[in-house]
Phi, psi and omega in degrees: 000147180298324182302326185292338183295311180291325178296320177292323182292316182291343176293343179273356178302130185287349175109179187297312189293311177299323179295316180298316180297319179294323177295317179294328179296342177269002173106009185259142189216353184298322179297319179295319178298320178297315179299318180293324177297315178296315180299322177295322178294317184286329182100154186302326182293347181260002186301313183297314182291325177299310182294322177292321176301311180298319179298314185288321175300318181297314181296315180295323179294314180297314185285343175261008182056034179072007184263067180170179180223106180302331181286335176258354181062030178248127183224134171284318172251120181285124178290146177297322177272123178242120187283120174292325179300311182292324176300316180293316179296325179296321180293335183262357188292154175239119181267131179236137175291142005266021186264106186270338181222068185289158172302144187283340176276121187305320182291330174295319178295319179298320178294319179300316180293323180295319176296322183290318188260333188257101185297320181295318178296315180299316181293325177295319177295319179298315180296321180299312183284333175301316180293324179292321177301314182299315181293322181289323176301316180294316183296324183267003175074027175278104187265150178306130183226132176277114175212166192289336187083001177281147181302316184296334180275001173279344185305313180299327178289317177300320179298317179298312182295316184289317181299322179296338181260005176089014174283149179256130183279138172224099189058236179257037174229153180230130189240143170230130181259129179259155189312153180304145177220115186053044179062029179214119181288152176260127185252132173250123187237131174250135177225166177251126180276109181254008181275173177065220178304131183291339183259147181288135167246359176190174178304120187274060185239148177229153184230150174220146171232128181203162174278142185303324183273000180212065186293341182284335179264095192227159167270101183260124180247088178260345178247117186293348174296336177295318176297328179293334175285331179283320175224098185299135180104344181291348175299340175301334179283355173272338184288139184237114173260318176235159181302330181289345175295335175296324179285317176302312182296316179298315180297315183297314183291325174294320177297318178297318178300320178293323176299317179297319178301313181296327181291340178258008182266067181265000000 
C-alpha cells in the first residue's frame, strides 16, 4: 500500500536527541533552556525518566504521523514503536479537573498546574523567556522590521527563510525533495496559513511530509504543538513578546523542519 511507504520512511528517523543537537548546531537554544528549566523544577532524580519520556513521545508522534496523543495513549495510526514507559505511566496517572490530558510524568504535570494557578510563578517564567527571546533575536540577526503583522504579509519572510535552505517555491508553498525511497521521493512542504484571523498570533506556518506519489496521505503539522512533541520546548518559538518574535519563531521552526528533512535523507 502507498500509505506504508511514508510509515516505513519515518521509522528511519534517528529520534529526538540527534535532531535536537542538529537544530542547536544552527544556533537555536530556547527549547534547550525550556528543558533545563523543567529539569530544574523536577529535580536531578527525575532526569532519566524525563528524557525517556521526551524520547518516547517523539518517536510515537513521528511514527503515527502526528495522528494521536501519547499522553492519552490514543492513536489513529498506531506507531510501530509502543513505549512501555508511557503505557505504565498512563496506568498510574491521576486526572484532575480541568486538566483532561495531563503530561504523564508527574513533575511535568505539577509544573503545568503551577503555571496555571500560580501567577507569580507564571510571570517569573514569562520574564525569563522574554529575556532569552531578546538575546536569541540579537544573536541570530533578527532585526526590528516594520510589517503589518498580517498572515499574508508573512509570505516574503517565509520565502526568504525557505529559499536560504534550498526549498523551491511553488506559489505560496516551498518544497524540498528528499532522495527516492522505494521509487517514491519524500516531499517536505512549508506553507503559510492565511485562514481565520488575518493577524498573526504566532508564526503562521504549516508543514507537510508526504510521498510524491501519494500526497494525500501526509504527516500534516498544522498545530505547532506537534513539533513540540518531536523536540520539547520548541513551542517557545510560538510565543510572541515583540513583533520580531514572529520572525524568530518562523525562521526557527522552518530550520527545525529542514533538520528533520535532512535526518530522513539517507
